[in-house]
C-alpha positions as CSV (number, residue, x, y, z in Angstrom):
1,M,-59.7,176.8,-62.5
2,V,-56.9,174.7,-61.1
3,Y,-57.3,175.4,-57.4
4,F,-60.3,176.8,-55.3
5,C,-60.1,178.3,-51.8
6,A,-63.1,179.4,-49.9
7,W,-63.2,181.6,-46.7
8,G,-65.9,183.1,-44.5
9,H,-69.2,182.1,-43.0
10,G,-70.7,179.2,-44.8
11,C,-67.6,178.7,-47.0
12,E,-67.7,174.9,-46.5
13,K,-71.0,174.8,-48.3
14,F,-69.7,176.8,-51.2
15,H,-66.6,174.6,-51.3
16,D,-68.9,171.5,-51.5
17,I,-70.8,173.0,-54.4
18,V,-67.6,173.5,-56.3
19,D,-66.5,170.0,-55.5
20,D,-69.9,168.7,-56.8
21,V,-69.4,170.6,-60.1
22,I,-65.9,169.1,-60.5
23,A,-67.1,165.6,-59.6
24,H,-70.0,165.8,-62.2
25,D,-67.5,167.1,-64.8
26,Y,-65.2,164.2,-64.2
27,A,-68.1,161.9,-64.8
28,G,-69.1,163.8,-68.0
29,E,-67.3,166.2,-70.2
30,Q,-64.0,166.3,-68.2
31,R,-63.3,170.0,-68.8
32,F,-61.5,170.2,-65.5
33,T,-59.0,167.4,-65.9
34,G,-55.3,167.7,-66.4
35,P,-53.0,166.1,-68.9
36,T,-52.4,163.1,-66.6
37,A,-54.6,160.9,-64.4
38,K,-52.8,162.3,-61.3
39,D,-53.9,165.9,-62.1
40,T,-56.9,167.2,-60.3
41,V,-58.5,170.5,-59.3
42,M,-57.8,171.0,-55.6
43,T,-60.3,172.7,-53.3
44,T,-60.0,173.9,-49.7
45,W,-62.1,175.8,-47.2
46,H,-60.9,178.0,-44.4
47,D,-63.7,178.6,-41.9
48,N,-61.5,178.6,-38.8
49,E,-58.9,181.0,-40.0
50,T,-58.6,184.8,-40.3
51,L,-59.0,186.4,-43.7
52,E,-55.2,187.1,-43.7
53,E,-54.4,183.4,-42.9
54,A,-56.7,182.2,-45.7
55,L,-55.1,184.7,-48.1
56,D,-51.6,183.7,-47.1
57,Y,-52.5,180.0,-47.8
58,F,-54.0,181.1,-51.1
59,I,-50.8,182.9,-52.3
60,T,-48.2,180.5,-50.8
61,L,-49.6,177.0,-50.6
62,A,-52.5,176.7,-53.0
63,L,-50.4,175.1,-55.7
64,P,-51.9,173.1,-58.6
65,T,-50.9,169.6,-59.4
66,D,-47.9,169.4,-61.8
67,G,-49.9,168.9,-65.0
68,L,-52.0,172.0,-64.3
69,V,-49.2,174.4,-63.5
70,A,-49.0,175.7,-67.0
71,D,-52.6,176.9,-66.8
72,S,-52.2,178.6,-63.4
73,S,-50.6,181.9,-64.0
74,Y,-53.6,183.9,-62.9
75,R,-55.3,184.1,-59.5
76,V,-58.6,185.8,-58.6
77,A,-59.7,186.8,-55.1
78,I,-63.4,187.7,-54.9
79,C,-65.2,189.2,-51.9
80,V,-69.0,189.2,-52.1
81,G,-71.2,191.7,-50.2
82,N,-68.5,193.0,-47.8
83,P,-66.5,196.0,-49.0
84,A,-64.4,196.0,-45.8
85,W,-63.2,192.4,-46.5
86,A,-62.4,193.4,-50.1
87,A,-60.4,196.4,-49.0
88,K,-58.6,194.2,-46.4
89,A,-57.9,191.5,-49.0
90,K,-56.5,194.1,-51.4
91,R,-54.2,195.6,-48.8
92,F,-52.9,192.1,-47.8
93,L,-52.3,191.0,-51.4
94,E,-50.6,194.3,-52.3
95,S,-48.4,194.1,-49.2
96,A,-47.4,190.6,-50.4
97,D,-46.5,192.0,-53.8
98,F,-49.3,189.8,-55.2
99,V,-51.4,192.6,-56.8
100,A,-49.9,195.0,-59.2
């Protein structure tokens, strides 16, 4: 993972959990580090945005740091427990030519 975006009710808490995992990794095994000291896994949360706004950020602005670009050719959008959000996300990503 080179960039993590969270959206929805309580997304800041999930974001903070991911940040904690990354911080503990930096202090230990360093599985999430890049080839240079300037590389880092970026994380954001989007609790005051619509799903479409968060997805637009995800596909246009959620860019990894330079050293992690080579490992960033895949993106995953996950919707948990809400089929309507999943369908909406799929339609949005398809309309942006993001999903084949």
